[in-house]
N, CA and C of each residue as an Amber inpcrd file, in Angstrom:
protein
   474
   0.8130000  -1.2800000  -0.0440000   0.0690000  -0.0360000   0.0520000
   0.8830000   1.2610000   0.0580000   0.5160000   2.2030000  -0.7560000
   1.2680000   3.4620000  -0.8500000   0.8350000   4.3980000   0.2410000
   1.7780000   4.9670000   0.9100000   1.4240000   5.9130000   1.9320000
   1.2800000   7.3010000   1.3360000   0.2220000   7.5380000   0.7440000
  -0.0380000   8.6730000  -0.0510000   0.0020000  10.0130000   0.7500000
  -0.3510000   9.8400000   1.9660000  -0.2430000  11.1510000   2.8440000
   1.2220000  11.4250000   3.0350000   2.0390000  10.5370000   3.3160000
   3.4170000  10.8900000   3.5210000   4.0490000  11.4380000   2.1300000
   3.6230000  10.9350000   1.1010000   4.1280000  11.5000000  -0.2200000
   3.7810000  12.9250000  -0.4200000   2.4210000  13.1260000  -0.3070000
   2.0360000  14.5540000  -0.5910000   2.6070000  15.4680000   0.3830000
   2.7580000  15.0390000   1.6590000   3.3900000  15.9890000   2.5950000
   4.7830000  16.3000000   2.2220000   5.5570000  15.3370000   1.8140000
   6.8220000  15.4930000   1.4290000   7.0030000  16.3820000   0.1610000
   6.1020000  16.1990000  -0.7940000   6.0760000  16.9790000  -1.8940000
   5.7130000  18.4670000  -1.6170000   4.8370000  18.7320000  -0.6950000
   4.5420000  20.0970000  -0.2350000   5.7150000  20.6580000   0.4380000
   6.3540000  19.8450000   1.2960000   7.5100000  20.3480000   2.0770000
   8.6260000  20.7000000   1.1130000   8.8000000  19.9160000   0.1520000
   9.9340000  20.2100000  -0.9100000   9.6600000  21.5400000  -1.6360000
   8.3020000  21.6460000  -1.8940000   7.8640000  22.9560000  -2.5330000
   8.2010000  24.1380000  -1.6560000   7.9570000  23.9920000  -0.3350000
   8.2370000  25.0090000   0.5210000   9.7380000  25.3200000   0.6960000
  10.5610000  24.2300000   0.6130000  12.0360000  24.3600000   0.5880000
  12.4720000  25.1560000  -0.5330000  11.9810000  24.8320000  -1.8480000
  12.3360000  25.5030000  -2.9640000  11.9950000  26.9790000  -2.8890000
  10.7670000  27.2460000  -2.4020000  10.2020000  28.7010000  -2.2360000
  11.1140000  29.4000000  -1.3380000  11.5180000  28.8210000  -0.2380000
  12.4040000  29.4720000   0.7960000  13.8480000  29.6580000   0.1370000
  14.3570000  28.6130000  -0.5400000  15.6390000  28.9060000  -1.2420000
  15.5500000  30.0850000  -2.2340000  14.4040000  30.1780000  -3.0150000
  14.1830000  31.2450000  -3.8400000  14.1350000  32.5530000  -3.2580000
  13.3190000  32.6600000  -2.1690000  13.2360000  33.8910000  -1.3010000
  14.5210000  34.4710000  -0.7920000  15.3470000  33.3870000  -0.2860000
  16.6170000  33.7220000   0.2940000  17.6240000  34.1270000  -0.7860000
  17.4760000  33.6140000  -2.0100000  18.4110000  34.0870000  -3.1360000
  18.1780000  35.5540000  -3.4290000  17.0830000  36.1270000  -3.1600000
  16.7610000  37.4370000  -3.3630000  17.4150000  38.4710000  -2.4590000
  17.9220000  37.8480000  -1.2790000  18.4400000  38.6200000  -0.2440000
  20.0660000  38.5170000  -0.2160000  20.6390000  37.6420000  -0.9880000
  22.0940000  37.4590000  -1.0060000  22.8190000  38.5360000  -1.6610000
  23.9240000  38.9590000  -1.1030000  24.6740000  40.1090000  -1.5860000
  25.5260000  39.6590000  -2.8270000  25.9040000  38.3170000  -2.8620000
  26.7980000  37.9320000  -3.8990000  26.1440000  37.5990000  -5.3280000
  24.8440000  37.6300000  -5.3130000  24.1180000  37.4120000  -6.6360000
  23.1280000  38.5040000  -6.8150000  22.9180000  38.8900000  -8.1340000
  21.8110000  39.8540000  -8.3300000  20.5190000  39.2030000  -8.0200000
  19.4930000  39.8750000  -7.4120000  18.3040000  39.2800000  -6.9930000
  17.4710000  38.9140000  -8.2330000  16.5650000  37.9090000  -8.0260000
  15.7930000  37.3710000  -9.1900000  14.5840000  38.2880000  -9.3320000
  14.1920000  39.0260000  -8.3540000  13.0630000  40.0690000  -8.2660000
  11.8140000  39.3250000  -8.9680000  11.5580000  38.2610000  -8.4700000
  10.2270000  37.6800000  -9.0500000   9.6870000  36.7820000  -7.8970000
   8.3230000  36.5980000  -8.0080000   7.7060000  35.6230000  -7.1580000
   7.6100000  34.2860000  -7.9090000   7.4300000  33.1440000  -7.2060000
   7.2800000  31.9570000  -7.8160000   6.0090000  31.9830000  -8.6860000
   4.9250000  32.6650000  -8.3880000   3.7140000  32.8790000  -9.1220000
   4.2040000  33.4730000 -10.4700000   4.8380000  34.5170000 -10.4090000
   5.2770000  35.2740000 -11.5620000   6.2030000  34.3320000 -12.4820000
   7.0690000  33.5520000 -11.8230000   7.8560000  32.6340000 -12.6050000
   7.0540000  31.6020000 -13.3420000   5.9630000  31.1410000 -12.6310000
   5.1320000  30.0970000 -13.3360000   4.4160000  30.6720000 -14.4920000
   3.8420000  31.8800000 -14.3020000   3.0910000  32.5220000 -15.4340000
   4.0880000  32.8350000 -16.6440000   5.3070000  33.4070000 -16.3200000
   6.3480000  33.4720000 -17.3070000   6.7360000  32.3210000 -18.0560000
   6.8110000  31.1820000 -17.2890000   7.1490000  29.8220000 -17.9110000
   6.0370000  29.3640000 -18.7330000   4.8080000  29.5560000 -18.3810000
   3.6300000  29.1820000 -19.2200000   3.6510000  29.9130000 -20.5430000
   3.9500000  31.2130000 -20.4410000   3.9760000  31.9840000 -21.6520000
   5.1630000  31.5300000 -22.5210000   6.3690000  31.3010000 -21.9750000
   7.4850000  31.0210000 -22.7160000   7.2540000  29.7110000 -23.4200000
   6.7050000  28.7320000 -22.7690000   6.5150000  27.4530000 -23.4150000
   5.1850000  27.2420000 -24.0990000   4.4740000  28.3060000 -24.1980000
   3.1240000  28.3370000 -24.9030000   3.3380000  28.5830000 -26.3810000
   2.2440000  28.9360000 -27.0970000   2.4150000  29.1790000 -28.6070000
   3.3360000  30.4420000 -28.8160000   3.8590000  30.3190000 -29.9490000
   4.7160000  31.5700000 -30.3800000   4.0600000  32.7770000 -30.4670000
   2.7220000  32.8590000 -30.7610000   2.0500000  34.1510000 -30.8620000
   1.5530000  34.6140000 -29.5180000   1.9290000  33.9580000 -28.4200000
   1.5310000  34.4250000 -27.1580000   0.3190000  33.5290000 -26.5300000
  -0.0050000  33.8500000 -25.3410000  -1.0660000  33.1980000 -24.6170000
  -2.0630000  34.1660000 -24.1550000  -3.3020000  33.7470000 -24.1020000
  -4.3570000  34.6190000 -23.5470000  -4.3710000  34.3470000 -22.0080000
  -4.9440000  35.3040000 -21.2090000  -5.0590000  35.1150000 -19.7590000
  -5.8130000  33.8330000 -19.4300000  -6.8800000  33.5430000 -20.1130000
  -7.6330000  32.3360000 -19.9400000  -6.7640000  31.0100000 -20.1530000
  -5.9810000  31.0630000 -21.1800000  -5.1570000  29.8720000 -21.4210000
  -4.0830000  29.6240000 -20.3200000  -3.5160000  30.8630000 -19.8500000
  -2.5330000  30.6600000 -18.7640000  -3.2480000  30.1940000 -17.4240000
  -4.4310000  30.6660000 -17.0990000  -5.2000000  30.3120000 -16.0220000
  -5.5090000  28.8640000 -16.0620000  -6.0290000  28.3360000 -17.2110000
  -6.2840000  26.9090000 -17.3210000  -5.1300000  26.0400000 -17.1860000
  -3.9870000  26.4330000 -17.6930000  -2.7560000  25.5870000 -17.6060000
  -2.2620000  25.5580000 -16.1040000  -2.3980000  26.7050000 -15.4460000
  -1.9270000  26.7680000 -14.0350000  -2.9840000  26.4090000 -13.0570000
  -4.2180000  26.1450000 -13.4400000  -5.2590000  25.8340000 -12.5220000
  -5.4950000  26.9350000 -11.5590000  -5.4700000  28.1150000 -11.9180000
  -5.8470000  29.3430000 -11.0440000  -6.8270000  30.1720000 -11.8510000
  -7.4090000  31.2290000 -11.1730000  -8.3660000  32.0260000 -11.7000000
  -7.7660000  32.9190000 -12.7320000  -8.6640000  33.4050000 -13.7720000
  -8.2660000  34.3850000 -14.6790000  -7.9160000  35.7120000 -13.9380000
  -8.6870000  36.0610000 -12.9320000  -8.3670000  37.2060000 -12.2230000
  -6.9870000  37.2570000 -11.5350000  -6.5230000  36.0750000 -10.9120000
  -5.2620000  35.9680000 -10.3370000  -4.2400000  36.0920000 -11.4730000
  -4.3910000  35.5000000 -12.5710000  -3.4380000  35.6060000 -13.7040000
  -3.3470000  37.0550000 -14.1430000  -4.4680000  37.7240000 -14.2310000
  -4.5230000  39.2150000 -14.6830000  -3.6450000  40.0600000 -13.7270000
  -3.8660000  39.7930000 -12.4430000  -2.9430000  40.6790000 -11.4090000
  -1.5790000  40.4020000 -11.6130000  -1.1470000  39.1350000 -11.7740000
   0.2650000  38.7530000 -12.0000000   0.7730000  39.3680000 -13.3250000
   0.0120000  39.1740000 -14.4310000   0.3280000  39.8010000 -15.7530000
   0.5000000  41.2820000 -15.5770000  -0.4470000  41.9300000 -14.9870000
  -0.3100000  43.5440000 -14.7540000   0.9900000  43.7760000 -14.1120000
   1.3330000  43.0770000 -13.0710000   2.7950000  43.4030000 -12.4090000
   3.8950000  43.0960000 -13.3080000   3.9650000  42.0680000 -13.9720000
   5.1200000  41.8120000 -14.8930000   5.0500000  42.6050000 -16.1270000
   3.9780000  43.0030000 -16.5390000   3.9180000  44.0970000 -17.7020000
   4.4590000  45.3810000 -17.2460000   4.1390000  45.8150000 -15.9590000
   4.6110000  47.0820000 -15.3100000   6.1360000  46.9290000 -15.2440000
   6.6440000  45.8590000 -14.9860000   8.1420000  45.5890000 -14.7040000
   8.8980000  45.4220000 -16.0960000   8.2090000  45.3260000 -17.1550000
   8.6650000  45.2460000 -18.4910000   9.1970000  43.7590000 -18.8980000
   8.5920000  42.7480000 -18.1330000   8.9790000  41.4400000 -18.3370000
   8.0070000  40.6900000 -19.4510000   6.8590000  41.2450000 -19.5220000
   5.8480000  40.7430000 -20.4230000   5.1730000  41.8830000 -21.1530000
   4.7630000  41.5680000 -22.4390000   4.0740000  42.5810000 -23.2930000
   2.7230000  42.0010000 -23.6480000   1.8530000  42.9930000 -23.7120000
   0.5090000  42.6040000 -24.3010000   0.5070000  42.9580000 -25.8540000
  -0.0200000  42.0210000 -26.5970000  -0.1760000  42.2830000 -28.0060000
  -1.5200000  41.9020000 -28.4190000  -2.0610000  42.6390000 -29.4890000
  -3.3790000  42.3050000 -29.9950000  -3.3600000  41.0090000 -30.7980000
  -4.4290000  40.2650000 -30.4350000  -4.5460000  38.9400000 -31.1330000
  -4.7850000  39.1760000 -32.6730000  -3.9370000  38.5230000 -33.4310000
  -4.0960000  38.7250000 -34.9340000  -5.4860000  38.2140000 -35.4040000
  -6.0180000  37.2590000 -34.7960000  -7.2450000  36.7140000 -35.2480000
  -8.5230000  37.3080000 -34.6230000  -8.4070000  38.1400000 -33.5470000
  -9.5450000  38.6750000 -32.8410000  -9.0880000  39.8800000 -32.2590000
  -9.3970000  41.0170000 -32.8470000  -8.9740000  42.3730000 -32.3400000
  -9.3950000  42.6900000 -30.9200000 -10.4440000  42.0590000 -30.4480000
 -10.9820000  42.2470000 -29.1280000 -10.0450000  41.4900000 -28.0340000
  -9.3740000  40.5770000 -28.5030000  -8.5620000  39.7510000 -27.6550000
  -7.1350000  40.1430000 -27.5540000  -6.5150000  39.8980000 -26.3650000
  -5.0870000  40.1790000 -26.2190000  -4.2440000  38.9660000 -25.8610000
  -3.0540000  38.8600000 -26.3190000  -2.2420000  37.7650000 -25.9420000
  -1.0480000  38.5080000 -25.1680000  -0.3860000  37.6690000 -24.4170000
   0.8200000  38.2200000 -23.7000000   1.9620000  37.3430000 -24.0540000
   3.0890000  37.9940000 -24.3060000   4.3530000  37.3380000 -24.5400000
   5.4350000  37.8350000 -23.7670000   6.5840000  37.1100000 -23.5910000
   7.6750000  37.5530000 -22.8910000   8.4320000  38.7130000 -23.5740000
   8.8970000  39.5810000 -22.9810000   9.7700000  40.6210000 -23.5140000
  11.3020000  39.9560000 -23.5830000  12.1310000  40.7040000 -24.2210000
  13.5670000  40.2730000 -24.1260000  14.0220000  40.1620000 -22.6800000
  13.6650000  41.2500000 -21.9420000  13.9800000  41.2560000 -20.5010000
  13.4660000  40.0980000 -19.8110000  12.1700000  39.7680000 -20.0340000
  11.4840000  38.6100000 -19.4120000  12.1770000  37.2820000 -19.8290000
  12.5340000  37.2010000 -21.1160000  13.2960000  35.9000000 -21.4340000
  14.5820000  35.8620000 -20.7350000  15.2960000  36.8040000 -20.5670000
  16.6000000  36.8720000 -19.8660000  16.3230000  36.4580000 -18.3980000
  15.4260000  37.0260000 -17.7790000  15.0690000  36.6330000 -16.4140000
  14.6540000  35.2180000 -16.3310000  13.8240000  34.7660000 -17.1700000
  13.4090000  33.2940000 -17.1660000  14.6640000  32.3590000 -17.3230000
  15.5980000  32.7150000 -18.1730000  16.8320000  31.9560000 -18.2530000
  17.5670000  31.8940000 -16.9620000  17.5930000  32.9980000 -16.2500000
  18.2700000  33.0960000 -14.9650000  17.4650000  32.1960000 -13.9420000
  16.1720000  32.3200000 -13.9340000  15.3420000  31.5140000 -13.0580000
  15.5820000  30.0640000 -13.3190000  15.6050000  29.5390000 -14.6080000
  15.9430000  28.1990000 -14.9480000  17.1610000  27.7140000 -14.3860000
  18.2900000  28.6130000 -14.5980000  19.6370000  28.2660000 -14.0890000
  19.5350000  28.0780000 -12.4770000  18.9080000  29.0600000 -11.9240000
  18.8320000  29.0830000 -10.4310000  18.0980000  27.7720000  -9.9000000
  16.9950000  27.4940000 -10.5040000  16.2630000  26.2430000 -10.0400000
  16.9570000  24.8940000 -10.3780000  17.7000000  24.8910000 -11.4630000
  18.5420000  23.7210000 -11.8200000  19.6480000  23.5530000 -10.8100000
  20.2660000  24.6850000 -10.3930000  21.2730000  24.7010000  -9.3590000
  20.7620000  24.2810000  -8.0370000  19.5810000  24.8440000  -7.6280000
  18.9820000  24.5260000  -6.3270000  18.6440000  22.9810000  -6.2980000
  18.0510000  22.4920000  -7.3990000  17.6320000  21.0780000  -7.4510000
  18.9300000  20.1980000  -7.3380000  19.8970000  20.6010000  -8.0530000
  21.2420000  19.8010000  -7.9400000  21.7590000  19.8110000  -6.5100000
  21.7060000  20.9580000  -5.8650000  22.1220000  21.0440000  -4.4890000
  21.3550000  19.9980000  -3.5280000  20.0660000  20.0640000  -3.7920000
  19.2110000  19.1830000  -3.0060000  19.3310000  17.7790000  -3.2710000
  19.7070000  17.4260000  -4.4580000  19.9930000  16.0440000  -4.8300000
  21.4510000  15.5430000  -4.7300000  22.2710000  16.3280000  -4.2980000
  23.8100000  16.0360000  -4.1260000  23.8500000  14.7990000  -3.3100000
  24.5940000  13.8710000  -3.7670000  24.8760000  12.6740000  -3.0540000
  23.8780000  11.4790000  -3.3770000  22.9110000  11.8310000  -4.1580000
  21.9030000  10.8280000  -4.4740000  22.4400000  10.0350000  -5.7950000
  22.5880000   8.8150000  -5.8500000  23.0370000   8.1020000  -6.9920000
  22.1990000   8.3830000  -8.2460000  22.8060000   8.5940000  -9.3980000
  22.0310000   8.8920000 -10.6180000  20.9470000   7.9500000 -10.9510000
  21.0210000   6.6330000 -10.6700000  19.9580000   5.7650000 -10.9320000
  18.6850000   6.1120000 -10.1800000  18.8910000   6.5140000  -8.8980000
  17.7650000   6.8870000  -8.0850000  17.1220000   8.2290000  -8.5640000
  17.9280000   9.0310000  -8.9970000  17.3750000  10.3320000  -9.6330000
  16.7030000  10.0060000 -10.8100000  17.0930000   9.1350000 -11.7150000
  16.3230000   8.7300000 -12.8780000  14.9940000   8.1230000 -12.6020000
  14.8730000   7.2590000 -11.5350000  13.7820000   6.7190000 -11.1650000
  12.7390000   7.7860000 -10.5540000  13.3160000   8.6690000  -9.7500000
  12.4990000   9.7440000  -9.2220000  11.9020000  10.5660000 -10.3400000
  12.6950000  10.8370000 -11.2460000  12.1990000  11.6460000 -12.4130000
  11.1060000  10.8950000 -13.2070000  11.3100000   9.5380000 -13.3920000
  10.2830000   8.7730000 -14.0390000   8.9730000   8.7480000 -13.2400000
   9.0090000   8.6820000 -11.9040000   7.8600000   8.7440000 -11.0730000
   7.1490000  10.0300000 -11.2450000   7.8650000  11.1090000 -11.1310000
   7.2610000  12.4270000 -11.3410000   6.5400000  12.5610000 -12.7240000
   7.1790000  12.1610000 -13.7660000   6.5950000  12.1240000 -15.1180000
   5.3340000  11.3330000 -15.0490000   5.4000000  10.1360000 -14.4800000
   4.1660000   9.2540000 -14.3570000   3.0350000   9.9400000 -13.6980000
   3.3110000  10.6470000 -12.5850000   2.2980000  11.3730000 -11.7610000
   1.7260000  12.4600000 -12.4960000   2.7120000  13.2300000 -13.3600000
   2.0930000  14.2850000 -14.1230000   1.2530000  13.8030000 -15.2240000
   1.6010000  12.6920000 -15.9280000   0.7640000  12.1210000 -16.9990000
  -0.4520000  11.5020000 -16.3810000  -0.4320000  11.0070000 -15.2240000
  -1.6600000  10.4000000 -14.5880000  -2.7090000  11.6520000 -14.3450000
  -2.1600000  12.7320000 -13.9220000  -3.0670000  13.8740000 -13.6780000
  -3.7190000  14.2680000 -15.0080000  -3.0150000  14.2670000 -16.1210000
  -3.5950000  14.6300000 -17.3770000  -4.5780000  13.6610000 -17.8310000
  -4.3780000  12.3290000 -17.5050000  -5.3760000  11.3240000 -17.8130000
  -6.6300000  11.5380000 -17.1060000  -6.5030000  11.7540000 -15.7560000
  -7.5620000  12.0180000 -14.7680000  -8.4370000  13.2000000 -15.2840000
  -7.8190000  14.2450000 -15.6480000  -8.4540000  15.4400000 -16.1910000
  -9.2460000  15.1850000 -17.5160000  -8.5610000  14.3640000 -18.3390000
  -9.1960000  13.9990000 -19.6560000 -10.3560000  13.1840000 -19.4690000
 -10.2520000  12.2480000 -18.5720000 -11.4640000  11.3910000 -18.2970000
 -12.6550000  12.1240000 -17.6290000 -12.2990000  13.1120000 -16.9030000
 -13.3990000  13.9360000 -16.3490000 -14.0760000  14.6660000 -17.4290000
 -13.4050000  15.1740000 -18.4770000 -14.0250000  15.8340000 -19.5170000
 -14.8880000  14.9620000 -20.3750000 -14.6920000  13.7300000 -20.4470000
 -15.4120000  12.9240000 -21.3570000 -16.5220000  12.1070000 -20.5360000
 -16.5460000  12.2200000 -19.2370000 -17.6650000  11.6000000 -18.4230000
 -18.9670000  12.3580000 -18.6410000 -20.0340000  11.6320000 -18.8260000
 -21.3130000  12.3830000 -18.9980000 -21.7480000  13.0120000 -17.6330000
 -22.4200000  14.2240000 -17.6650000 -22.7640000  14.8590000 -16.4670000
 -23.9170000  14.1510000 -15.9360000 -24.0260000  14.2550000 -14.5240000
 -25.1100000  13.5630000 -13.9300000 -26.2740000  14.5370000 -13.5790000
């Protein structure tokens, strides 16, 4: 039997550790601050890995499983900081897409390098075979979530 409670608690704890490491990195004198929240980083990542023409607020919200209002607030802040740009949708003048600016792409590259380094530090001393298995388990869990959501969409409503 899988001790699901222990797993989800550990996953939440790991998320908290990464968040704390990120927050502390913004306070270190030896590196330039990242000047971003994890929510902003997630929105920027969704835009970066989305369609080339940009993403709508609704698309970002669906991908991140948060409200459009929450995404709008985050986008407003990163637009103000010059990290994201709003552009008119070529197919619908009433609609707006958001894309990363050059400054946003540069910051996202720094964030990727930072989180790769943080993950490497946390995994130091773990044999590569175990890291590979851990990565496979994470991929399986992510794919399982996609299948669960897909099956919910195809179930008839009661």
